[in-house]
FINUVEX-806488 format. One line per 5 residues: number of its first residue (from 0); their letters; for each residue x negated, y, z of C-alpha. Coordinates in steps of 0.1 Angstrom, whole numbers. Layout:
// FINUVEX-806488
NUM	A	X,Y,Z  ...
// end
This chain:
// FINUVEX-806488
0	MWKWE	0,0,0  -13,35,-9  -2,71,-2  -8,101,-24  -2,135,-8
5	ADGQA	16,163,-25  -1,194,-37  8,218,-9  35,211,17  56,180,9
10	KAVIV	93,184,6  100,147,5  84,112,3  91,92,-28  86,54,-23
15	IVHNA	81,36,-57  91,-1,-60  77,-14,-94  91,-40,-118  81,-76,-122
20	YEDHQ	51,-85,-143  33,-52,-136  15,-34,-108  16,2,-93  -12,14,-116
25	RYAWL	13,16,-145  29,45,-125  -2,67,-124  14,94,-147  45,95,-126
30	IQRLR	27,96,-93  6,125,-104  36,144,-117  55,138,-85  26,151,-64
35	ISGFD	24,183,-85  61,187,-80  57,187,-41  63,151,-32  42,126,-12
40	VITGD	42,92,-29  40,58,-13  37,26,-34  18,-6,-37  17,-40,-55
45	LPGHG	46,-64,-48  34,-97,-35  18,-118,-63  13,-87,-84  -18,-66,-89
50	PDEKG	-53,-70,-104  -63,-99,-82  -34,-120,-91  -37,-119,-130  -48,-155,-133
55	NPHDE	-19,-170,-113  17,-177,-123  43,-160,-102  56,-182,-75  60,-159,-46
60	TFDSY	94,-157,-27  119,-129,-33  122,-124,4  86,-113,3  95,-86,-22
65	VEFAK	123,-74,0  101,-73,31  73,-54,12  98,-28,0  111,-24,36
70	KMIDA	75,-20,48  68,8,23  101,26,33  91,23,70  57,39,62
75	GLKES	75,68,46  98,73,76  68,81,97  66,114,79  87,145,89
80	VPVLV	105,149,56  132,128,39  125,96,22  139,87,-13  133,54,-31
85	LAHGL	126,52,-69  128,16,-80  125,0,-115  136,-32,-131  133,-61,-105
90	GATVM	122,-35,-80  156,-19,-84  173,-52,-78  152,-57,-47  165,-23,-34
95	IHLLQ	201,-31,-42  198,-64,-24  183,-47,6  209,-20,8  236,-46,6
100	RQRIE	223,-62,37  207,-36,59  211,2,67  180,20,57  171,55,65
105	CAGLI	167,68,30  181,101,17  187,88,-18  181,60,-43  169,63,-79
110	ISSPW	170,31,-98  162,24,-135  170,-6,-157  179,-30,-127  176,-67,-134
115	LSLIH	212,-77,-127  218,-96,-160  190,-103,-184  194,-105,-222  158,-116,-228
120	HPPKF	151,-152,-215  122,-177,-216  124,-201,-246  153,-225,-241  133,-257,-243
125	SSILT	109,-244,-216  136,-234,-193  153,-268,-196  120,-285,-187  116,-265,-155
130	RLASS	147,-280,-142  128,-312,-138  96,-296,-123  98,-264,-102  59,-262,-104
135	MKLDH	58,-262,-142  45,-230,-157  68,-210,-179  62,-178,-199  91,-153,-199
140	GVTYD	74,-139,-232  76,-102,-222  54,-78,-243  48,-41,-242  66,-37,-275
145	MLTKN	98,-48,-257  94,-25,-228  84,8,-244  76,24,-277  50,47,-262
150	PEERP	16,40,-278  -1,53,-246  13,23,-228  -6,-5,-245  -29,-28,-226
155	KTRHA	-61,-11,-240  -53,23,-226  -69,35,-193  -40,30,-170  -20,2,-184
160	SDVRS	-22,-33,-170  -15,-65,-188  20,-78,-188  17,-110,-168  50,-128,-174
165	VMTGG	39,-164,-166  58,-180,-137  67,-213,-122  100,-229,-129  109,-225,-92
170	WYKEL	103,-188,-94  125,-184,-124  153,-204,-107  151,-181,-77  151,-151,-100
175	TSFMK	183,-161,-117  199,-169,-82  187,-136,-68  201,-116,-97  235,-134,-97
180	GTLQT	239,-131,-59  230,-94,-60  254,-87,-89  283,-108,-79  284,-103,-41
185	EKLIQ	314,-84,-27  290,-66,-3  287,-29,-11  254,-10,-8  249,15,18
190	DVPLL	265,49,9  235,70,-2  233,94,-32  225,71,-62  210,79,-97
195	LHTGG	210,51,-121  190,54,-154  194,30,-183  179,28,-218  203,27,-247
200	EDRMT	179,3,-265  169,-18,-235  157,-52,-248  154,-69,-213  187,-62,-195
205	DTAES	225,-60,-201  229,-23,-192  267,-26,-194  266,-49,-163  245,-23,-145
210	KKWMK	271,4,-152  300,-19,-140  281,-27,-109  276,10,-101  314,17,-106
215	RQNLS	323,-10,-81  303,7,-53  321,29,-28  297,59,-30  302,95,-21
220	EFQFK	277,107,-47  264,90,-78  250,99,-113  247,76,-143  224,85,-172
225	EWRHL	220,63,-203  191,75,-224  204,67,-259  171,58,-277  150,46,-248
230	YHDVY	137,12,-241  136,-7,-208  107,13,-191  124,47,-191  95,64,-170
235	HEPER	70,52,-197  87,63,-228  76,92,-250  106,111,-235  95,105,-199
240	EEVLL	92,142,-192  129,145,-198  136,115,-176  114,130,-148  131,165,-151
245	YTKSF	165,147,-147  152,128,-117  137,159,-100  171,177,-104  188,148,-87
250	IDNVL	162,148,-58  164,186,-53  203,184,-51  200,157,-25  175,178,-4
255	RSLGY	197,209,-7  227,188,6  205,180,36  199,217,43  165,221,27
260	VIEN	157,252,8  144,243,-27  123,268,-47  122,262,-84
// end
């Protein structure tokens, strides 16, 4: 886990929970832009992710993801300013799962492209074989071209990490169970201000299911934004400045509602 301090006095702490098959280094641009905008940032690599894990298939438990996200939020709560969570992909699903089951002291939740219903699956033959052997390796077949059309986000660039989408059959079974349980449960998430981003050309997830899920929540304040031509990784797309401006507007409104004076 790492913390980056804001340029000047922080007006909030942003906890970033990243997606599957990546690590926090992919968020270097976002971290820097948030710092410049007056936010402390806390993030880290989910269990089984990060540079030291590149040679191993994913087989970690999903409970470990939830616990790590909670640990980062607890670290943010030690500060004297509000905490908001920004979570992407599987990280967004982890946060939804957490807020369905626990009350968390967070001022707002920003989620993008949550993994509630996937449209991209491992090869059918491979997934059938894993039913017989949970330890069998399986490649989800995720590539950068599926996630973003931004040429700066290719593996040979300075900040990008390789997409490591190799897993065990047991991990994939738990993934499908985790997504189904999170999507279909009757439990509502904690009533916190929510911003949901989706990409209109997302090749990983069924964004219509994400929108349906949001409408079922009994929230006092929520915003939904579908970016018409964006892929799955909305914070990595060529239009990421627009996504960030939209996000910062949401955060500033949340802070104003808490009584903070926000200077633009």
